[in-house]
C-alpha positions as CSV (number, residue, x, y, z in Angstrom):
1,M,-1.8,23.0,21.4
2,D,-0.2,20.7,23.9
3,T,-3.7,19.5,24.8
4,V,-4.5,18.8,21.1
5,V,-1.2,16.9,20.6
6,S,-1.7,14.8,23.8
7,Y,-5.3,13.9,22.7
8,L,-4.1,12.8,19.2
9,R,-1.6,10.6,20.8
10,S,-4.2,8.8,22.9
11,P,-6.1,5.6,22.2
12,Q,-9.3,7.5,23.0
13,A,-8.7,9.8,20.0
14,I,-8.2,6.8,17.7
15,R,-11.5,5.4,18.8
16,D,-13.4,8.7,18.8
17,R,-12.4,9.7,15.2
18,A,-12.8,6.1,13.9
19,N,-16.3,5.8,15.4
20,Y,-17.4,9.1,14.0
21,L,-16.5,8.0,10.5
22,F,-18.0,4.6,11.1
23,E,-21.4,6.1,12.0
24,Q,-21.2,8.3,8.9
25,A,-20.5,5.3,6.8
26,C,-23.4,3.4,8.3
27,H,-25.6,6.2,6.9
28,R,-23.8,6.3,3.5
29,K,-22.5,9.8,4.2
30,L,-18.8,9.0,3.3
31,T,-17.4,9.3,-0.1
32,H,-15.4,6.1,-0.5
33,F,-17.0,3.4,1.7
34,R,-20.3,2.4,3.3
35,V,-20.9,-0.1,6.1
36,D,-23.2,-3.1,5.7
37,L,-23.9,-4.1,9.3
38,A,-25.8,-7.1,8.2
39,Q,-22.4,-8.7,7.5
40,L,-21.0,-8.1,11.0
41,E,-22.1,-11.5,12.5
42,A,-20.8,-13.4,9.5
43,V,-17.4,-11.7,9.7
44,A,-17.3,-12.6,13.4
45,R,-18.2,-16.2,12.7
46,Y,-15.4,-16.4,10.1
47,V,-13.0,-15.1,12.8
48,V,-14.3,-17.6,15.3
49,D,-13.8,-20.5,12.9
50,V,-10.2,-19.4,12.1
51,T,-9.5,-19.0,15.8
52,R,-10.7,-22.5,16.7
53,V,-8.6,-24.0,13.9
54,N,-5.5,-22.0,14.9
55,Y,-5.9,-22.5,18.7
56,P,-7.9,-25.6,19.3
57,D,-6.8,-25.7,23.0
58,G,-8.2,-22.2,23.5
59,H,-4.9,-20.8,24.6
60,I,-4.5,-17.6,22.5
61,P,-1.4,-15.4,22.9
62,V,-1.5,-11.7,22.3
63,H,-0.9,-10.3,18.8
64,A,2.8,-9.6,19.0
65,R,5.9,-9.7,16.9
66,W,7.1,-12.7,18.9
67,R,4.6,-14.9,17.0
68,H,6.5,-14.3,13.7
69,F,9.7,-15.7,15.3
70,E,7.8,-18.9,15.7
71,T,7.8,-20.6,12.3
72,N,7.2,-24.2,11.3
73,G,6.6,-25.3,14.8
74,E,9.8,-23.9,16.2
75,S,10.9,-20.7,17.9
76,R,14.0,-18.9,16.6
77,L,14.5,-17.5,20.1
78,Q,15.9,-20.9,21.0
79,Q,19.0,-20.1,19.0
80,L,19.8,-17.3,21.4
81,Q,19.0,-19.2,24.6
82,P,22.4,-20.7,25.2
83,V,23.9,-17.2,25.5
84,W,20.9,-15.4,26.9
85,H,20.5,-17.9,29.6
86,E,23.8,-16.8,31.1
87,L,22.7,-13.1,31.2
88,P,21.0,-11.5,34.2
89,L,17.2,-11.2,33.9
90,Q,17.3,-7.5,33.4
91,E,19.8,-7.8,30.6
92,R,17.7,-10.5,28.9
93,V,14.7,-8.2,29.0
94,R,16.8,-5.4,27.6
95,A,18.0,-7.6,24.7
96,S,14.4,-8.7,24.1
97,F,13.4,-5.0,23.8
98,D,16.3,-4.4,21.4
99,L,15.2,-7.3,19.2
100,V,11.4,-6.8,19.1
101,I,11.5,-3.0,18.7
102,V,13.8,-3.0,15.7
103,S,11.9,-5.9,14.2
104,V,8.5,-4.1,14.5
105,L,9.9,-0.9,13.0
106,L,11.1,-2.9,10.0
107,D,7.8,-4.7,9.6
108,A,5.9,-2.4,7.2
109,G,4.6,-4.3,4.2
110,A,7.4,-6.0,2.1
111,G,5.4,-6.1,-1.1
112,P,4.4,-9.3,-3.1
113,D,7.8,-10.0,-4.8
114,W,10.3,-10.0,-1.9
115,R,11.5,-13.3,-0.3
116,Y,14.1,-14.1,2.4
117,M,16.0,-17.4,2.6
118,D,17.4,-18.4,6.0
119,A,20.6,-20.4,6.6
120,S,18.7,-23.7,6.3
121,G,17.4,-22.8,2.8
122,R,13.8,-22.1,3.8
123,C,12.1,-19.2,2.1
124,F,9.8,-16.7,3.9
125,S,7.8,-13.7,2.6
126,R,5.8,-10.8,4.0
127,S,5.6,-10.4,7.8
128,E,7.3,-13.7,8.6
129,G,10.1,-13.0,6.1
130,L,10.7,-9.6,7.6
131,A,10.7,-11.1,11.1
132,V,13.2,-13.8,10.2
133,A,15.4,-11.3,8.3
134,S,15.4,-8.8,11.1
135,F,16.0,-11.6,13.7
136,D,19.1,-12.9,11.7
137,A,20.4,-9.4,11.3
138,F,20.0,-8.8,15.0
139,A,21.7,-12.1,15.9
140,Q,24.6,-11.3,13.6
141,G,25.2,-8.0,15.4
142,R,24.3,-5.7,12.5
143,F,22.6,-3.3,14.9
144,S,25.3,-3.3,17.6
145,S,28.4,-1.2,17.7
146,Q,29.9,-3.6,20.3
147,A,31.6,-6.6,18.7
148,D,31.6,-8.5,21.9
149,Q,27.9,-7.7,22.5
150,P,26.1,-8.5,19.2
151,W,22.6,-8.9,20.8
152,R,21.8,-5.2,21.2
153,V,20.5,-2.3,19.2
154,D,22.4,0.9,19.9
155,A,22.5,4.5,18.7
156,A,26.0,4.3,17.2
157,A,25.3,1.4,15.0
158,L,21.9,2.7,13.8
159,Q,23.3,6.1,12.8
160,Q,26.0,4.4,10.8
161,L,23.6,2.1,9.0
162,R,23.7,2.4,5.2
163,V,21.1,1.4,2.6
164,E,23.4,-1.2,1.2
165,D,23.9,-2.7,4.7
166,L,20.2,-3.2,5.1
167,A,19.8,-4.4,1.5
168,A,22.5,-7.1,2.2
169,A,20.8,-8.1,5.4
170,F,17.5,-8.5,3.7
171,Q,18.8,-10.1,0.5
172,V,17.5,-7.3,-1.6
173,S,18.3,-7.3,-5.3
174,E,16.8,-6.3,-8.6
175,K,15.1,-9.7,-8.8
176,N,14.1,-9.6,-5.1
177,P,12.8,-6.0,-4.4
178,L,11.7,-4.9,-1.0
179,V,9.2,-2.1,-0.8
180,G,10.4,1.0,0.9
181,L,14.0,-0.1,1.5
182,E,15.4,3.5,1.6
183,G,12.5,4.5,3.9
184,R,13.3,1.7,6.3
185,C,17.0,2.7,6.4
186,R,16.2,6.3,7.1
187,L,13.8,5.3,9.9
188,L,16.6,3.3,11.6
189,Q,19.1,6.1,11.2
190,T,16.6,8.6,12.7
191,L,16.0,6.1,15.5
192,G,19.7,6.2,16.3
193,R,19.7,10.0,16.6
194,C,16.5,9.8,18.7
195,L,18.2,7.4,21.2
196,S,21.1,9.8,21.6
197,Q,18.8,12.7,22.4
198,Q,17.0,10.9,25.3
199,P,19.5,9.8,27.9
200,D,16.8,9.5,30.6
201,R,15.1,6.7,28.5
202,F,17.9,5.1,26.5
203,G,21.0,5.7,28.6
204,E,23.8,8.3,28.7
205,R,26.7,6.0,27.7
206,Q,26.2,3.9,24.6
207,P,22.4,4.6,24.3
208,R,20.4,1.5,23.3
209,L,16.8,0.6,22.8
210,G,16.8,-2.0,25.6
211,Y,17.1,0.7,28.3
212,L,13.5,1.6,27.6
213,A,12.6,-1.5,29.6
214,D,14.1,0.0,32.7
215,F,12.2,3.3,32.1
216,L,8.9,1.4,31.8
217,A,9.4,-0.8,34.8
218,A,9.9,2.3,36.9
219,Q,6.4,3.5,35.9
220,A,4.7,0.5,37.5
221,V,2.7,0.9,40.7
222,E,2.5,-2.1,43.0
223,G,3.6,-4.3,40.1
224,K,0.9,-3.1,37.7
225,L,1.5,-1.2,34.5
226,P,-1.4,0.0,32.3
227,A,-1.1,-0.8,28.6
228,A,-1.8,2.8,27.8
229,K,1.2,3.9,29.8
230,I,3.4,1.7,27.7
231,F,1.8,3.1,24.5
232,S,2.3,6.6,25.7
233,A,6.0,6.0,26.4
234,V,6.5,4.4,23.0
235,L,4.9,7.4,21.3
236,S,6.7,10.0,23.3
237,S,10.1,8.2,23.1
238,L,10.0,7.3,19.4
239,G,7.6,9.9,17.9
240,D,10.4,11.8,16.3
241,I,11.6,8.9,14.1
242,W,8.6,9.0,11.7
243,P,8.9,10.8,8.4
244,G,7.6,14.4,8.4
245,R,3.8,14.2,8.0
246,V,1.3,16.2,9.9
247,A,2.7,18.4,12.7
248,I,1.1,20.6,15.3
249,A,3.2,23.3,17.1
250,G,6.3,21.7,15.6
251,V,5.4,18.2,17.0
252,N,5.6,15.4,14.4
253,L,2.4,13.4,15.0
254,G,3.5,10.3,13.0
255,D,0.7,7.9,11.8
256,V,-1.9,10.6,11.9
257,W,-3.8,11.7,8.7
258,P,-6.4,14.3,7.6
259,H,-9.9,13.3,6.5
260,P,-12.2,15.9,5.0
261,D,-15.5,14.5,6.4
262,L,-14.5,15.2,10.0
263,P,-16.0,18.5,11.3
264,D,-13.5,21.3,11.2
265,T,-14.0,22.7,14.7
266,G,-10.4,23.8,15.4
267,P,-6.8,22.7,15.1
268,G,-6.4,19.0,14.7
269,A,-10.2,18.4,14.5
270,Q,-10.0,16.8,11.0
271,L,-7.1,14.5,11.9
272,V,-7.4,10.7,12.3
273,P,-4.7,9.1,14.5
274,F,-3.9,5.4,14.0
275,H,-0.4,4.8,15.4
276,K,-0.5,1.3,14.0
277,L,3.2,0.3,14.4
278,S,3.4,2.0,17.8
279,Q,0.4,0.0,19.1
280,W,1.7,-3.2,17.7
281,L,5.0,-2.4,19.3
282,T,3.2,-1.9,22.6
283,Y,1.6,-5.3,22.3
284,S,5.0,-6.8,21.5
285,L,6.6,-5.3,24.7
286,L,4.1,-7.0,27.0
287,E,5.9,-10.4,27.2
288,P,9.4,-9.0,28.1
289,L,7.9,-6.8,30.8
290,Q,6.0,-9.8,32.2
291,L,9.3,-11.6,32.6
292,L,10.1,-8.9,35.2
293,G,7.0,-10.0,37.1
294,L,4.9,-7.0,36.0
295,Q,1.2,-7.3,35.5
296,I,0.0,-5.5,32.4
297,V,-3.5,-4.2,32.9
298,E,-6.3,-2.5,30.9
299,L,-5.2,-4.0,27.6
300,D,-8.5,-3.1,25.9
301,A,-7.7,0.6,26.3
302,L,-5.7,0.2,23.1
303,T,-7.4,-0.3,19.7
304,G,-7.3,-2.8,16.9
305,L,-4.6,-2.3,14.3
306,A,-5.4,-0.3,11.2
307,E,-3.5,-2.4,8.7
308,Y,-4.4,-4.2,5.5
309,R,-5.0,-7.7,6.9
310,N,-7.7,-6.5,9.3
311,G,-9.0,-4.0,6.8
312,G,-8.9,-6.6,4.1
313,L,-11.0,-9.0,6.2
314,C,-13.8,-6.3,6.5
315,L,-13.7,-5.5,2.9
316,D,-13.4,-9.0,1.5
317,L,-16.3,-10.2,3.6
318,G,-18.6,-7.3,2.7
319,L,-18.7,-5.4,6.0
320,L,-17.1,-2.5,4.3
321,V,-18.4,-1.8,0.8
322,P,-16.6,0.5,-1.8
323,Q,-18.8,3.4,-3.0
324,H,-17.1,3.7,-6.4
325,P,-14.8,1.5,-8.6
326,E,-11.7,3.6,-8.2
327,V,-11.3,2.3,-4.6
328,L,-10.3,-1.1,-6.0
329,S,-9.0,-0.2,-9.4
330,Q,-6.4,2.4,-8.6
331,P,-3.4,2.4,-6.2
332,H,-3.6,4.7,-3.1
333,A,-1.0,6.4,-0.9
334,P,-1.3,6.4,2.9
335,A,-2.5,10.0,3.0
336,S,-5.3,9.5,0.5
337,P,-8.8,9.9,1.9
338,V,-9.6,6.3,0.6
339,I,-6.9,4.8,2.8
340,V,-7.6,7.0,5.8
341,E,-11.3,6.2,5.6
342,W,-10.6,2.4,5.2
343,R,-8.2,2.3,8.1
344,A,-10.6,4.3,10.4
345,L,-13.6,2.1,9.6
346,T,-11.4,-0.9,10.2
347,V,-10.5,0.3,13.8
348,A,-14.2,0.8,14.6
349,A,-15.2,-2.4,13.0
350,L,-12.7,-4.4,15.0
351,D,-14.3,-3.3,18.3
352,R,-17.6,-4.5,17.1
353,I,-16.3,-7.8,15.7
354,A,-14.5,-8.4,19.0
355,E,-17.8,-8.1,20.9
356,S,-19.4,-10.7,18.7
357,V,-16.4,-13.0,18.8
358,R,-16.5,-12.9,22.6
359,A,-20.2,-13.7,22.6
360,Q,-19.8,-16.6,20.2
361,L,-16.8,-18.1,22.1
362,Q,-18.3,-17.2,25.4
363,R,-14.9,-16.0,26.6
364,P,-13.8,-12.6,27.8
365,L,-10.8,-12.4,25.4
366,S,-8.8,-9.2,25.2
367,L,-8.6,-7.3,21.9
368,P,-5.0,-8.3,21.2
369,E,-6.0,-12.0,21.7
370,I,-8.8,-11.6,19.2
371,L,-6.4,-9.9,16.8
372,Q,-4.1,-12.9,17.1
373,G,-6.8,-15.6,17.1
374,G,-8.2,-14.0,15.0
375,T,-8.8,-11.2,12.7
376,W,-5.3,-10.9,11.3
377,A,-5.1,-14.6,10.4
378,A,-8.7,-14.5,9.0
379,G,-7.8,-11.5,6.8
380,R,-4.8,-13.3,5.4
381,Q,-6.8,-16.4,4.8
382,I,-9.7,-14.7,2.9
383,A,-7.1,-12.7,0.9
384,R,-5.5,-16.0,-0.3
385,R,-8.9,-17.4,-1.2
386,K,-9.9,-14.4,-3.2
387,R,-6.5,-13.5,-4.8
388,P,-3.8,-16.1,-5.7
389,A,-0.9,-14.0,-4.3
390,G,-2.9,-13.1,-1.1
391,T,-2.5,-9.4,-1.9
392,P,-4.7,-6.8,-0.1
393,P,-8.0,-6.0,-1.8
394,I,-6.8,-2.4,-2.2
395,Q,-3.5,-1.5,-4.0
396,L,-1.2,0.3,-1.5
397,I,1.6,2.7,-2.2
398,S,3.9,2.3,0.7
399,D,7.1,4.0,1.8
400,G,8.0,1.2,4.2
401,T,6.9,3.0,7.3
402,V,3.1,2.7,7.6
403,F,1.7,-0.7,6.7
């Protein structure tokens, strides 16, 4: 069973299961979607056009949480620089880990009705709003138990976090509802307990998220650290925080879901892993690790992200085609075969879109650069053109921990 669990926590498993379902969809053998490969090049052209508009100089950063701290032409990180500049490099990297990990874990879809207003009176929604809200909460020391060290996220503060504390930080009210508020709070509380149980990764005294940077830096060989090693450390370190879903031999697998069209050849054979937030978190840890002088290699071992912007791009532009009207007319939970199928086909499609984007741009872009350039922004743009509120093409039921 250990072998099955290890496999389902690997990027290879994500690709294997996604590609199997993609091939089935190409031959119209799935229940909920088919693939129209004739639209693949058009989708890639759309992504290329968006990329050229967004990054006319050709310099494309990786798809990471840090981009959402850069709004209206300014970086909120500048607000922390006067203090952070005085910190030793290792401590700055730890603080960066603290900030970006807690912000990613709070990033599951906010819903269409939630807004966040910053101190200057500017309003933000969706991913940018969640980023700004989590940044402000971090800067105010809401995740730290040390009054003299507000810029940290530690076990004691997380375990004491209450729903009303998070609601206040995110300006939640009856008129400003945030999808999955209770689920987000439980996630952070569980995270606090998780930190306390792993002193080798998060420290024995006053455990904090930032110490994961020290653990990862120690895994580098000759200054090189494979992206898959970071991903593996994220999954093994934080895997216990996710709500109880599918488990094998008592191990909570997290963002892993069953699909009936996979062959039932043994334990775990019909499970499709995605690990969306864990992969995005991995992408978001690259820049702090690079501050330590580490070279992150083999980025394309990871996969594209199975979330509604990338999936919406494929669906809105006709690469993925619903097989029956209920796909679009009814809301679906993460465990539903409709959503599992959609997400799997999205992962497989992103690899194929990336190949075409590289060919059209004649540049060997990494997959996280293509996501940033890119598919995520293109998915948001086409959603706004097709639906006034820019909502996903499929109605999602979220608990605040998946999308």
